[in-house]
RODO-2510 file (C-alpha; in nm, 4 decimals, decimal comma):
residues 124
     n   res          X          Y          Z
     1     m    13,9422     3,3371     8,4821
     2     c    14,1265     3,4620     8,7885
     3     k    13,9953     3,3713     9,1320
     4     h    14,2001     3,6469     9,2975
     5     i    14,1015     3,9487     9,0847
     6     l    13,7462     3,9087     8,9595
     7     n    13,7557     4,1933     8,7067
     8     a    14,0996     4,1338     8,5501
     9     q    14,1030     4,3042     8,2097
    10     v    14,4339     4,1638     8,0804
    11     a    14,6539     3,8586     8,1142
    12     i    15,0213     3,9329     8,1788
    13     r    15,3107     3,7272     8,0449
    14     a    15,5558     3,6244     8,3141
    15     p    15,9074     3,7026     8,1886
    16     c    16,0543     3,4028     8,3742
    17     c    15,8501     3,1227     8,2164
    18     k    15,6893     3,3046     7,9181
    19     k    15,3381     3,1953     8,0276
    20     f    15,0349     3,4205     8,0693
    21     f    14,8685     3,4734     8,4077
    22     d    14,5894     3,6986     8,5327
    23     c    14,7760     3,7995     8,8493
    24     p    15,0968     3,7273     9,0447
    25     q    14,9075     3,4978     9,2845
    26     c    14,8003     3,2752     8,9927
    27     h    15,1670     3,2474     8,8932
    28     a    15,2739     3,1622     9,2491
    29     e    15,0068     2,8902     9,2826
    30     t    15,0955     2,7092     8,9611
    31     q    15,4715     2,7566     8,9210
    32     d    15,7660     2,6342     9,1276
    33     h    15,9784     2,9470     9,0798
    34     e    15,9587     3,3127     9,1760
    35     l    15,8091     3,5678     8,9403
    36     a    16,0870     3,7596     8,7644
    37     k    16,0655     4,1380     8,7384
    38     t    16,0921     4,3318     8,4133
    39     l    16,0328     4,6827     8,2783
    40     e    15,8823     4,5635     7,9485
    41     m    15,5459     4,3957     8,0079
    42     v    15,3501     4,1890     7,7564
    43     f    14,9710     4,1856     7,7920
    44     i    14,6762     4,0153     7,6234
    45     c    14,3536     4,2156     7,6368
    46     k    14,0603     4,0032     7,7519
    47     k    13,8166     4,2107     7,5474
    48     c    13,9737     4,1976     7,2002
    49     k    14,2149     3,9040     7,2658
    50     k    14,5103     4,0909     7,1115
    51     a    14,8607     4,1148     7,2588
    52     f    15,0533     4,4359     7,3194
    53     r    15,3710     4,5538     7,4969
    54     k    15,4248     4,8397     7,7397
    55     d    15,7533     4,9897     7,8563
    56     m    15,6957     5,0480     8,2274
    57     s    15,9857     5,2963     8,2545
    58     h    15,7895     5,5412     8,0317
    59     y    15,4364     5,4611     8,1507
    60     e    15,1772     5,7400     8,1187
    61     e    14,8066     5,7741     8,1968
    62     a    14,7215     5,7134     7,8306
    63     d    14,8892     5,3717     7,8615
    64     e    14,5998     5,2482     8,0804
    65     y    14,4035     5,1530     7,7678
    66     c    14,4423     4,8685     7,5192
    67     p    14,5946     5,0128     7,1992
    68     h    14,3665     4,7916     6,9865
    69     c    14,0192     4,8369     7,1394
    70     d    14,0592     5,1174     7,3994
    71     n    13,9515     4,8857     7,6850
    72     q    14,0718     5,0409     8,0113
    73     y    14,2699     4,7663     8,1801
    74     v    14,4056     4,9652     8,4747
    75     i    14,1054     4,9698     8,7072
    76     e    14,0448     4,9118     9,0766
    77     a    14,0603     4,5385     9,1429
    78     k    13,7535     4,3551     9,2700
    79     e    13,8643     4,0790     9,5020
    80     p    13,6372     3,8026     9,6311
    81     q    13,4945     3,8678     9,9764
    82     a    13,4722     3,5877    10,2310
    83     m    13,1100     3,5399    10,3333
    84     i    13,0307     3,3713    10,6610
    85     g    12,6696     3,3530    10,7626
    86     v    12,3840     3,1406    10,8842
    87     e    12,1717     2,9657    10,6217
    88     g    11,8571     3,1651    10,5593
    89     e    12,0037     3,4838    10,7006
    90     d    11,9614     3,6882    10,3845
    91     a    11,7677     3,5837    10,0739
    92     r    12,0066     3,7802     9,8509
    93     v    12,2901     3,5456     9,9486
    94     d    12,1121     3,2255     9,8441
    95     n    11,8347     3,2757     9,5912
    96     r    11,7298     2,9084     9,6079
    97     m    11,5297     3,0035     9,9155
    98     l    11,3156     3,2552     9,7288
    99     k    10,9574     3,1563     9,6494
   100     d    10,8692     3,1192     9,2834
   101     d    10,5400     3,3061     9,2275
   102     r    10,5189     3,2478     8,8531
   103     v    10,1850     3,1225     8,7200
   104     k    10,1919     2,7683     8,5806
   105     g     9,9915     2,6344     8,2877
   106     g    10,0087     2,9406     8,0611
   107     e     9,7527     3,1381     8,2629
   108     e     9,8033     3,5121     8,2312
   109     r     9,7522     3,7570     8,5093
   110     s     9,7079     4,1284     8,4810
   111     l     9,7148     4,3953     8,7458
   112     f     9,4004     4,5384     8,5912
   113     a     9,2050     4,2129     8,5504
   114     q     8,8782     4,2102     8,7416
   115     r     8,7821     3,8970     8,9257
   116     d     8,4051     3,9526     8,9111
   117     t     8,2655     4,1436     8,6154
   118     t     7,8985     4,1068     8,7066
   119     f     7,7331     4,3927     8,8903
   120     k     7,4117     4,3620     9,0858
   121     i     7,1882     4,6631     9,1148
   122     d     6,9555     4,6703     9,4096
   123     r     6,6426     4,8749     9,3168
   124     r     6,4434     4,8728     9,6366
***
């Protein structure tokens, strides 16, 4: 899983070392050489796990999909966002701070349950 592009749909084979990487930054972090450039790219789809080649000199819009499973692999990249904040600032950031209101001991609650079912009629 790539820490640079969170929604990477394919792994790309680097032509220089013949290893697969999710992005160029992953290659740069783990290898001691520069990434070589090529016009013929080899991909592995992360959905169907099958490899395929694309000639980048004749690339068309239809080439944005895996030829085996039609997974669209050319999409806008989601990159991790740096989050700096004070603890307790927003409950959505750290859900450990949320109160657990579940009922313990197998007791069921209903929105329609009445607490007191006895009625007193005053006949004065």
